[in-house]
C-alpha positions as MATLAB code, in Angstrom:
seq = 'XXXXXXXXXXXXXXXXXXXXXXXXXXXXXXXXXXXXXXXXXXXXXXXXXXXXXXXXXXXXXXXXXXXXXXXXXXXXXXXXXXXXXXXXXXXXXXXXXXXXXXXXXXXXXXXXXXXXXXXXXXXXXXXXXXXXXXXXXXXXXXXXXXXXXXXXXXXXXXXXXXXXXXXXXXXXXXXXXXXXXXXXXXXXXXXXXXXXXXXXXXXXXXXXXXXXXXXXXXXXXXXXXXXXXXXXXXXXXXXXXXXXXXXXXXXXXXXXXXXXXXXXXXXXXXXXXXXXXXXXXXXXXXXXXXXXXXXXXXXXXXXXXXXXXXXXXXXXXXXXXXXXXXXXXXXXXXXXXXXXXXXXXXXXXXXXXXXXXXXXXXXXXXXXXXXXXXXXXXXXXXXXXXXXXXXXXXXXXXXXXXXXXXXXXXXXXXXXXXXXXXXXXXXXXXXXXXXXXXXXXXXXXXXXXXXXXXXXXXXXXXXXXXXXXXXXXXXXXXXXXXXXXXXXXXXXXXXXXXXXXXXXXXXXXXXXXXXXXXXXXXXXXXXXXXXXXXXXXXXXXXXXXXXXXXXXXXXXXXXXXXXXXXXXXXXXXXXXXXXXXXXXXXXXXXXXXXXXXXXXXXXXXXXXXXXXXXXXXXXXXXXXXXXXXXXXXXXXXXXXXX';
ca = [
      26.000   17.401   -5.038;
      27.225   21.082   -5.619;
      26.839   23.728   -3.201;
      24.043   25.521   -4.700;
      23.366   28.196   -1.900;
      26.944   28.763   -1.426;
      27.559   29.523   -5.121;
      24.398   31.816   -5.628;
      25.487   33.620   -2.409;
      29.102   34.518   -3.861;
      27.658   35.564   -7.208;
      25.227   37.806   -5.495;
      27.428   39.611   -3.016;
      29.639   40.066   -6.032;
      26.787   41.498   -8.180;
      25.750   43.645   -5.349;
      29.205   45.305   -4.877;
      29.848   45.840   -8.576;
      26.110   47.009   -9.538;
      25.475   49.357   -6.575;
      27.334   52.039   -7.944;
      25.153   55.370   -7.240;
      23.202   55.382  -10.183;
      21.856   51.608   -9.254;
      20.307   52.153   -5.762;
      17.681   49.676   -6.311;
      18.337   46.121   -7.795;
      15.499   44.034   -9.134;
      15.347   40.488   -9.054;
      15.713   40.632  -12.734;
      19.224   42.104  -12.541;
      20.281   39.481   -9.719;
      18.863   36.421  -11.867;
      20.882   37.991  -15.182;
      23.911   38.086  -12.880;
      23.510   34.397  -12.177;
      22.761   33.633  -15.699;
      25.718   35.452  -16.874;
      27.988   33.238  -14.671;
      26.078   30.108  -16.014;
      25.062   29.198  -12.582;
      21.242   28.967  -13.104;
      21.918   26.836  -16.215;
      24.395   24.416  -14.010;
      21.597   24.190  -11.478;
      19.037   23.381  -13.882;
      21.120   20.748  -15.221;
      21.584   19.384  -11.686;
      17.952   19.687  -10.655;
      16.719   16.350  -12.028;
      13.080   16.378  -10.750;
      12.009   12.936  -12.024;
       8.799   11.656  -11.971;
       7.552    8.072  -12.104;
       6.252    6.908  -15.223;
       2.567    7.042  -13.663;
       2.794   10.733  -13.092;
       1.955    9.998   -9.349;
       5.407    9.699   -7.692;
       8.007   12.191   -7.331;
      11.505   11.918   -6.099;
      14.745   13.315   -6.788;
      17.036   11.293   -8.976;
      18.499    8.291   -7.288;
      22.249    8.611   -6.100;
      24.441    5.261   -6.219;
      24.663    4.303   -2.809;
      27.482    2.233   -1.284;
      25.815    0.244    1.607;
      22.985   -1.772   -0.421;
      21.637   -2.974   -3.405;
      18.782   -0.849   -4.408;
      16.603   -3.583   -5.684;
      13.844   -1.797   -7.390;
      15.431    1.327   -9.504;
      12.196    3.089  -10.342;
      11.971    4.026  -13.953;
      12.406    7.775  -13.988;
      11.868   10.370  -16.450;
      12.806   14.067  -15.938;
       9.864   16.661  -15.477;
      10.186   20.565  -15.099;
       9.297   22.474  -12.283;
       5.989   24.958  -13.128;
       6.950   28.480  -11.966;
       3.121   29.182  -11.762;
       2.517   26.761   -9.039;
       3.107   26.886   -5.529;
       5.308   24.051   -4.095;
       6.122   23.052   -0.773;
       9.983   22.066   -0.488;
      10.149   19.443    2.354;
      13.627   18.117    3.023;
      14.309   15.344    5.647;
      17.848   16.029    7.183;
      18.659   12.904    9.166;
      17.014   11.408   12.273;
      18.266   10.962   15.518;
      17.435    8.711   18.766;
      16.098    5.684   16.904;
      17.259    3.833   20.047;
      16.108    0.272   19.171;
      19.219    0.559   16.480;
      21.897    1.690   19.098;
      23.738   -1.551   19.013;
      23.882   -1.884   15.107;
      27.282   -2.075   14.031;
      28.229    0.028   11.200;
      27.597   -1.689    7.674;
      30.405   -2.793    5.831;
      30.524   -1.722    2.140;
      28.646   -3.884   -0.137;
      27.255   -5.774    2.902;
      23.379   -5.966    2.724;
      21.912   -4.536    5.849;
      18.459   -3.516    7.195;
      17.214   -0.216    5.854;
      14.605    2.541    6.743;
      12.437    3.959    4.018;
      10.193    7.139    4.429;
       7.110    7.162    2.130;
       4.853   10.265    1.751;
       1.408   11.294    0.377;
       0.238   14.778   -0.238;
      -2.699   15.596   -1.974;
      -2.605   12.858   -4.520;
       1.153   12.818   -4.972;
       3.280   10.094   -3.613;
       7.204    9.942   -2.792;
       9.759    7.507   -1.653;
      12.941    8.306    0.034;
      16.168    6.401   -0.683;
      16.394    3.481    1.576;
      19.110    4.267    4.357;
      20.724    1.768    6.730;
      18.983    1.565   10.195;
      20.888    3.270   12.697;
      20.703    4.803   15.853;
      20.866    8.287   13.753;
      19.807    7.047   10.086;
      21.282    9.229    7.878;
      18.017   10.716    5.725;
      18.970   13.309    2.832;
      16.134   13.688    0.832;
      14.228   16.435   -0.678;
      10.720   16.241   -1.648;
       8.877   18.845   -3.852;
       4.894   18.773   -3.075;
       2.671   20.704   -5.300;
       0.177   22.489   -2.995;
      -1.752   23.881   -6.038;
      -3.290   20.661   -7.355;
      -6.772   19.367   -8.058;
      -9.476   21.813   -7.763;
      -7.815   24.900   -5.797;
      -7.507   28.119   -7.231;
      -7.735   29.067  -11.030;
      -4.990   27.629  -13.057;
      -3.632   30.891  -13.894;
      -3.835   32.526  -10.670;
      -0.893   31.904   -7.975;
      -2.239   30.735   -4.977;
      -1.808   32.802   -1.840;
      -0.948   32.079    2.114;
      -4.484   32.771    2.830;
      -6.085   30.118    0.394;
      -3.257   27.673    1.422;
      -4.481   28.174    5.114;
      -7.486   26.379    4.086;
      -5.908   23.354    2.866;
      -6.191   21.075    5.947;
      -4.343   17.884    3.852;
      -1.698   17.011    6.245;
       1.533   15.526    4.837;
       1.234   11.909    5.898;
       4.639   10.032    6.334;
       5.114    6.430    7.080;
       8.404    4.838    7.994;
       9.156    1.221    6.707;
      11.972   -0.793    7.761;
      13.105   -3.464    5.255;
      15.234   -6.228    6.794;
      17.938   -8.317    5.081;
      15.508  -10.712    3.877;
      13.319   -8.050    2.124;
      10.722   -8.374    4.910;
       8.865   -5.227    5.682;
       7.841   -3.682    8.946;
       5.793   -0.711    9.815;
       7.819    1.709   12.126;
       5.601    4.843   12.552;
       2.796    6.820   10.555;
       3.066   10.198   11.452;
       0.697   13.356    9.983;
       2.756   16.271    9.384;
       0.978   19.751    9.587;
       2.870   21.816    7.119;
       1.160   25.010    7.353;
       3.137   26.555   10.289;
       5.588   27.181    7.112;
       2.918   29.969    6.152;
       3.714   31.728    9.312;
       7.583   31.286    9.519;
      10.092   34.054    9.164;
      12.042   33.853    5.695;
       9.358   31.443    4.627;
      11.711   28.768    5.966;
      10.659   26.570    9.005;
      13.311   23.939   10.762;
      11.302   21.199   12.842;
      11.977   18.237   14.590;
       9.174   15.847   14.594;
       8.685   12.640   17.187;
       7.543    9.490   15.776;
       5.532    7.145   17.853;
       5.487    3.713   17.334;
       2.605    1.704   15.982;
      -0.406   -0.794   17.389;
       0.537   -1.505   20.979;
       3.484    0.866   21.032;
       1.785    3.767   19.929;
       2.839    5.679   23.005;
       6.318    4.943   22.621;
       9.024    6.989   20.987;
      10.545    5.354   17.813;
      13.041    8.144   16.812;
      13.240   11.752   15.939;
      13.326   13.317   12.338;
      14.629   16.802   11.405;
      12.430   18.579    8.713;
      13.106   21.591    6.875;
      10.233   23.186    4.818;
       9.945   26.062    2.552;
       7.468   27.641   -0.207;
       8.307   27.880   -3.631;
       8.104   30.660   -4.922;
       8.385   32.701   -1.767;
       5.353   33.921   -0.118;
       5.170   37.970   -0.732;
       2.934   37.904    2.430;
       3.525   35.781    5.317;
       0.892   35.205    7.874;
       1.111   36.144   11.595;
       1.665   32.959   13.653;
      -1.702   33.912   15.585;
      -3.663   33.439   12.524;
      -2.238   29.856   11.984;
      -2.784   28.883   15.371;
      -6.182   30.120   15.561;
      -7.101   28.422   12.375;
      -5.641   24.901   13.712;
      -7.379   25.338   17.120;
     -10.639   26.161   15.047;
     -10.105   22.918   12.896;
      -9.387   20.711   15.739;
     -12.330   22.379   17.930;
     -15.001   21.413   14.777;
     -13.634   17.961   14.332;
     -13.745   17.198   18.134;
     -17.394   18.348   18.021;
     -18.346   16.356   15.130;
     -16.857   13.430   16.500;
     -18.348   13.937   19.857;
     -21.966   14.270   18.520;
     -21.058   11.044   16.239;
     -20.257    9.264   19.488;
     -23.333   10.304   21.415;
     -25.283    9.128   18.233;
     -23.477    5.861   18.122;
     -24.114    5.142   21.816;
     -27.586    5.924   21.325;
     -27.957    3.843   18.165;
     -26.228    0.956   19.717;
     -28.704    1.069   22.789;
     -31.782    0.875   20.392;
     -30.034   -2.240   18.715;
     -29.717   -4.044   22.170;
     -33.079   -3.362   22.915;
     -34.105   -5.115   20.084;
     -32.889   -8.662   21.744;
     -30.549   -8.969   24.408;
     -28.351  -11.577   22.304;
     -27.441   -8.889   19.980;
     -24.420   -7.654   22.401;
     -22.476  -11.096   21.167;
     -22.769  -10.006   17.701;
     -19.670   -8.375   15.853;
     -21.270   -4.865   15.187;
     -18.096   -2.766   14.678;
     -18.680    1.002   14.974;
     -15.195    2.062   15.621;
     -11.774    0.720   14.558;
      -8.186    1.644   15.857;
      -5.795    2.641   13.069;
      -2.002    1.954   13.235;
      -1.504    4.894   15.779;
      -4.025    3.819   18.049;
      -6.722    6.226   17.509;
     -10.200    5.263   17.282;
     -12.200    6.231   14.096;
     -15.574    4.963   12.535;
     -14.957    2.123   10.386;
     -16.913    4.150    7.445;
     -13.823    6.463    7.547;
     -11.707    3.371    6.243;
     -13.437    2.675    3.336;
     -14.105    5.180    0.149;
     -14.312    5.013   -3.880;
     -10.771    4.455   -5.307;
      -9.949    4.708   -8.994;
      -7.077    2.783  -10.051;
      -6.512    5.006  -13.213;
      -5.135    2.673  -15.838;
      -3.574    0.144  -13.426;
      -6.414   -2.115  -12.892;
      -9.005   -3.077  -15.861;
     -11.917   -5.040  -13.996;
     -13.415   -5.286  -10.728;
     -11.769   -9.258  -10.993;
      -8.500   -8.113  -11.550;
      -8.885   -5.793   -8.326;
      -9.803   -8.625   -6.435;
      -6.577  -10.411   -7.785;
      -4.201   -7.521   -6.893;
      -5.885   -7.353   -3.649;
      -5.248  -10.680   -2.694;
      -1.481  -10.875   -3.820;
      -0.967   -8.436   -1.274;
       0.745  -10.230    1.615;
      -1.310  -11.154    4.669;
      -0.317  -10.573    8.176;
      -1.715  -10.564   11.357;
      -1.131   -7.564   13.470;
       1.720   -7.967   15.405;
       1.470   -8.719   19.175;
       3.828   -9.010   21.815;
       3.640  -11.976   24.385;
       1.083  -14.860   24.191;
      -2.309  -14.793   25.105;
      -3.711  -15.519   21.581;
      -6.047  -12.235   21.345;
      -6.131  -10.930   18.495;
      -4.387   -7.273   18.145;
      -6.665   -4.964   16.435;
      -5.122   -2.691   14.048;
      -6.857   -1.171   10.899;
      -4.090    0.240    8.847;
      -4.414    3.492    6.953;
      -4.271    2.883    3.221;
      -0.721    4.374    2.695;
       0.783    2.426    5.583;
      -0.826   -1.033    4.135;
       0.434   -0.127    0.431;
       3.931    0.887    1.386;
       4.409   -2.211    3.703;
       3.045   -4.406    1.020;
       1.032   -6.756    3.335;
      -1.590   -6.130    6.115;
      -4.512   -8.164    8.025;
      -7.894   -9.255    6.630;
      -9.343   -5.849    7.490;
      -7.014   -3.812    5.528;
      -7.450   -5.972    2.295;
     -11.343   -5.846    2.581;
     -11.138   -2.278    2.927;
      -9.069   -1.652   -0.044;
     -11.000   -4.152   -2.001;
     -14.154   -2.507   -1.164;
     -12.870    1.007   -2.058;
     -11.592   -0.485   -5.504;
     -15.112   -2.046   -6.100;
     -17.219    1.100   -5.385;
     -14.531    2.917   -7.791;
     -15.662    0.528  -10.436;
     -19.296    1.555   -9.658;
     -20.454   -1.495   -7.914;
     -22.475   -1.488   -4.495;
     -19.915   -2.952   -2.351;
     -19.880   -3.585    1.612;
     -17.404   -4.630    4.116;
     -18.912   -7.414    6.229;
     -17.695   -8.013    9.443;
     -18.409  -11.411   11.114;
     -16.640  -14.457   11.616;
     -15.281  -17.777    9.664;
     -15.324  -21.142   11.140;
     -14.315  -21.764   14.810;
     -15.646  -18.417   15.560;
     -12.454  -16.699   14.328;
     -13.483  -12.933   13.515;
     -13.062  -12.062    9.886;
     -14.120   -9.252    6.963;
     -14.776   -9.852    3.622;
     -16.613   -7.752    0.874;
     -20.159   -8.064   -0.252;
     -21.603   -6.647   -3.903;
     -25.409   -6.376   -4.208;
     -26.159   -6.624   -7.903;
     -29.466   -4.474   -9.376;
     -31.192   -7.758   -9.810;
     -30.770   -8.630   -6.056;
     -27.862  -11.178   -6.842;
     -25.383  -11.129   -3.413;
     -21.787  -11.917   -4.349;
     -19.238  -12.336   -1.475;
     -15.697  -11.570   -2.318;
     -12.794  -13.249   -0.216;
     -10.240  -10.558   -0.072;
      -7.396  -12.451    0.787;
      -7.689  -15.282   -1.737;
      -9.787  -13.249   -4.800;
     -12.479  -16.160   -4.712;
     -16.296  -15.144   -5.407;
     -19.106  -16.870   -3.904;
     -22.803  -16.434   -4.948;
     -24.909  -16.192   -1.834;
     -28.369  -18.040   -1.546;
     -29.991  -17.841    1.656;
     -31.133  -21.176    2.908;
     -34.807  -20.723    3.899;
     -35.249  -22.462    7.379;
     -39.084  -22.471    7.144;
     -38.973  -24.794    4.092;
     -40.337  -28.160    4.610;
     -37.571  -30.976    5.380;
     -37.967  -32.452    1.605;
     -36.973  -29.185   -0.055;
     -33.738  -29.111   -1.365;
     -31.393  -26.133    0.094;
     -28.342  -24.511   -1.425;
     -25.072  -25.714   -0.131;
     -22.999  -22.751    0.845;
     -19.473  -22.830   -0.413;
     -18.084  -19.849    1.251;
     -15.916  -20.053    4.519;
     -18.094  -17.704    6.532;
     -20.431  -18.629    9.468;
     -21.819  -15.413   10.691;
     -22.232  -11.579    9.904;
     -22.778   -8.873   12.614;
     -22.805   -5.717   10.424;
     -21.765   -4.308    7.107;
     -20.663   -0.924    6.138;
     -19.017    1.334    3.266;
     -18.344    4.860    3.086;
     -21.733    5.744    3.268;
     -23.878    3.130    4.899;
     -23.975    1.421    7.949;
     -26.142   -1.645    8.930;
     -26.408   -3.705   11.978;
     -27.788   -7.455   11.492;
     -31.044   -7.723   13.425;
     -32.283  -10.731   12.130;
     -32.997  -13.527   14.299;
     -29.903  -15.466   13.553;
     -26.490  -14.083   12.364;
     -25.521  -17.042   10.575;
     -24.477  -16.148    7.176;
     -26.291  -19.184    5.403;
     -29.814  -18.170    6.677;
     -29.073  -14.297    6.424;
     -31.420  -12.336    3.678;
     -29.198   -9.290    2.399;
     -32.613   -7.136    1.958;
     -30.916   -3.707    3.152;
     -34.138   -1.708    2.606;
     -36.091   -3.980    5.384;
     -35.471   -2.455    8.854;
     -36.782   -5.427   10.711;
     -33.390   -7.183    9.135;
     -30.807   -4.482    9.145;
     -30.857   -1.555   11.454;
     -29.241    1.247    9.501;
     -27.428    4.300   10.856;
     -28.249    8.008    9.908;
     -26.540    8.666    6.542;
     -26.098   12.409    7.623;
     -24.223   11.173   10.906;
     -21.939    9.003    8.689;
     -21.351   11.720    6.551;
     -20.381   13.998    9.394;
     -17.092   12.067   10.421;
     -16.346   10.560    7.016;
     -14.746   12.666    4.074;
     -15.828   14.671    2.263;
     -17.599   15.817    4.942;
     -15.013   15.600    7.765;
     -12.184   17.766    7.941;
      -8.572   16.876    9.047;
      -9.090   13.947   11.119;
      -9.561   11.400    8.307;
      -6.590   11.121    6.017;
      -7.197   11.344    2.188;
      -6.579    8.259    0.304;
      -3.269    8.061   -1.828;
      -3.582    7.080   -5.410;
      -2.049    3.757   -6.354;
       1.315    3.387   -8.092;
       2.584    1.303  -11.073;
       4.566   -1.396  -10.577;
       8.594   -0.889  -10.385;
       9.094   -4.524  -10.878;
      10.608   -5.768  -14.021;
       8.504   -8.931  -14.499;
      10.992  -10.698  -16.840;
      14.306   -9.876  -15.073;
      12.723  -10.773  -11.596;
      11.215  -14.249  -13.232;
      14.842  -14.901  -14.466;
      16.580  -14.334  -11.362;
      14.315  -16.222   -9.371;
      14.429  -19.307  -11.938;
      18.276  -19.183  -11.865;
      18.391  -19.056   -8.062;
      15.845  -22.147   -8.031;
      18.213  -23.962  -10.581;
      21.075  -23.637   -8.226;
      19.044  -24.798   -5.281;
      18.004  -27.711   -6.750;
      21.325  -28.728   -8.249;
      22.840  -28.055   -4.923;
      19.864  -30.255   -3.183;
      20.326  -33.098   -5.480;
      24.259  -33.278   -5.251;
      23.597  -33.734   -1.266;
      21.671  -36.596   -2.215;
      24.473  -37.737   -4.630;
      22.286  -37.414   -7.870;
      23.272  -35.551  -10.850;
      21.199  -32.915  -12.310;
      20.729  -32.523  -16.240;
      18.245  -29.343  -17.174;
      16.271  -29.401  -20.157;
      15.620  -26.000  -21.454;
      13.045  -26.984  -24.041;
      10.599  -28.742  -21.508;
      10.995  -25.615  -18.952;
       9.929  -23.249  -21.795;
       6.932  -25.666  -22.394;
       5.618  -24.942  -18.886;
       5.245  -21.222  -19.853;
       1.391  -21.761  -21.220;
       0.423  -23.673  -18.140;
       1.746  -20.745  -15.728;
      -0.059  -18.121  -18.003;
      -3.217  -20.095  -17.998;
      -3.183  -20.425  -13.984;
      -2.867  -16.725  -13.629;
      -5.631  -15.914  -16.180;
      -7.940  -18.534  -14.409;
      -7.154  -16.792  -10.847;
      -7.956  -13.262  -12.475;
     -10.960  -13.915  -14.513;
     -12.174  -17.371  -13.143;
     -11.762  -18.739  -17.155;
      -9.184  -21.451  -17.897;
      -7.970  -21.540  -21.220;
      -5.251  -23.122  -23.469;
      -4.983  -26.366  -21.826;
      -5.196  -28.604  -24.706;
      -2.165  -26.667  -26.336;
      -0.111  -27.312  -23.249;
      -1.047  -31.183  -22.906;
      -0.524  -31.602  -26.786;
       3.091  -30.061  -26.688;
       3.855  -32.150  -23.129;
       2.964  -35.288  -24.834;
       5.043  -34.397  -28.215;
       8.224  -33.262  -25.919;
       7.963  -36.738  -23.499;
       8.901  -39.775  -25.763;
       7.034  -43.222  -25.640;
       8.279  -45.265  -22.471;
       8.829  -41.950  -20.480;
       7.035  -40.389  -17.561;
       6.359  -36.542  -17.407;
       5.593  -35.249  -13.607;
       4.522  -31.467  -13.166;
       3.929  -29.497  -10.029;
       2.628  -25.680  -10.156;
       2.905  -23.827   -6.849;
       1.913  -19.864   -6.153;
       3.555  -17.434   -4.049;
       3.485  -13.793   -3.506;
       6.494  -13.162   -2.246;
       9.894  -13.306   -4.314;
      12.188  -14.908   -2.081;
      13.583  -18.053   -4.049;
      15.065  -19.828   -1.098;
      11.805  -19.513    1.158;
       9.846  -20.786   -2.172;
      12.112  -23.904   -2.424;
      11.950  -24.451    1.296;
       8.085  -24.756    0.993;
       8.093  -26.714   -2.072;
      10.378  -29.430   -0.409;
       7.648  -29.737    2.110;
       4.938  -31.046   -0.535;
       5.501  -34.776   -1.082;
       4.481  -34.257   -4.812;
       7.350  -31.587   -5.076;
       9.941  -33.378   -3.306;
       9.301  -36.551   -5.504;
      10.030  -34.464   -8.732;
      13.120  -32.395   -7.279;
      14.706  -35.889   -5.973;
      13.816  -37.855   -8.748;
      15.806  -41.099   -9.809;
      15.674  -43.138  -12.606;
      17.097  -43.592  -16.347;
      17.552  -40.356  -18.527;
      16.174  -38.139  -16.127;
      15.576  -34.479  -17.095;
      14.539  -31.509  -14.864;
      12.803  -28.378  -15.556;
      11.654  -25.631  -13.692;
       9.687  -22.431  -14.965;
       9.107  -19.170  -13.210;
       6.599  -16.396  -14.312;
       6.167  -13.391  -12.064;
       3.034  -11.143  -12.787;
       3.293   -7.671  -11.714;
       0.384   -5.569   -9.872;
       0.127   -1.972   -8.740;
       2.545   -1.078   -6.201;
       4.981   -3.705   -5.454;
       2.598   -6.343   -5.266;
       3.224   -9.626   -7.784;
       2.112  -13.132   -8.097;
       4.901  -15.674   -8.809;
       4.158  -18.839  -10.266;
       6.791  -21.646  -10.345;
       6.745  -25.354  -12.064;
       9.010  -27.972  -11.500;
       8.846  -30.921  -13.796;
      10.901  -34.108  -14.591;
      10.729  -36.686  -17.140;
      12.664  -40.195  -17.079;
      12.420  -43.348  -18.919;
      10.022  -45.770  -16.894;
      11.893  -48.779  -15.700;
       9.408  -51.278  -14.295;
];
């Protein structure tokens, strides 16, 4: 906003001219800073430097500037933080992009017109950042600076400034994810990139400019999406730079070490698989997944997609965690062309959270990680549901041997009681309520088991993981070598969860208002007038709160009061009809279209009769990230004329 560098240069030039009298041959940093202070520049810069953090202390972004092109729908709640001069920071600037050829034909957005936007999300050593959204274009106008704290967590003593050699051993990359949001608010994952920042340790002047080529995701992981210009510098500046030979040697060593570990694991996995097939030839049809492809098309051991994740103060119970995961959107990995094949893509956690939707594997991996964080023994199960469709879900083992299945897409929990096929026919067998048919393998961050029971059907499966005749284990040492904390740089660290930036009350009101307009217009087209009953609308609130509580805890409460209130509000001789429905998106028009497809809801919205009064109530429940559960209830009361 103000040309800080230019101003500082002018002042320094002036100071040096004035001060470099014969007696002052040596100017110290102190003298220069004093000169800047006298001219009030430092104070001015400090005033302008709004380093702000999210309320959650996790996400640091620079202050939002007003934009002309689009409405920023989610202004984060920001508060200022000070920069700590005793810590090392990496200042990473994104200075525009080029060659995003897919957007070559995009017209310039008109002022005020909503257009598709790009947003860049970053994660580095437990800190998360998000750029301001910029309109999609062939040369998107990114101009953002991110202050990443290098001296974080366990590295170095708090009082000692970390030096270049120590920083060279920090092999965490900066994970960058580029998200495109279209005009309807739908998000797509454009690119996922791991930036090696340590090249700055050997750069002249401690500043390095790099152009990074972003590649596409999934089936397009070999195709270039565009180029980002990035400038990195260390704050405070390093006294001693490393030589480029040292950094490149370090990178080569790390790559060799990782490649060797991965090669040894691959050899072990092949041997394990051969042994598994020798137990029974039919095993080759079982869903035993040892490796999975991430969004960049890289094959990684499945165990590396899970690790204990603590949600801080954002989630209180394992069931609330299951609810949170279930309200993240579900979307199959996109595939170009038909063929009905399922495109395999297990996303890294950052890509899944930033996009706010993903496939069932992404949901299962996140839920398993959260349940492990809550101290449960949790595993991801890989198998099939009805009609042989491949599926994943989560399983927890109680200390008393209780096996519970958690469906990550709905938040439902099922107790598993195996059917004993050897029982005589008269013995009553438990009826399974879960939708799962077969299970091929189960895994978490430390263990991997292949199912070697005679049948892989879930209902006859016994989950006694200590019995090697039922479950063939993989060596824990082998898994540890390629999964964190043992593995080096090949596996991206998990980002922390961020608090919701959505204001539940404001969003609820907005959706409710839009729905009222949509209903009134729809009825007008049918030649019906619309009279809203605000009091009746308000009375629907307790029901929506009870539905959400039931989804989270499995306990329903407060139904008697709701029914009593409705009975009082509906006079004798009148009929009341209500229709609740649940969404995980905040698009009122889409929700209304879905509601009209239900005959019950359509009956309420298009209600004819004497003294018809309509009501609608919306309640948005927010969860971490930008996930939310939206409950809508339409109702009407009218005089029954027989």
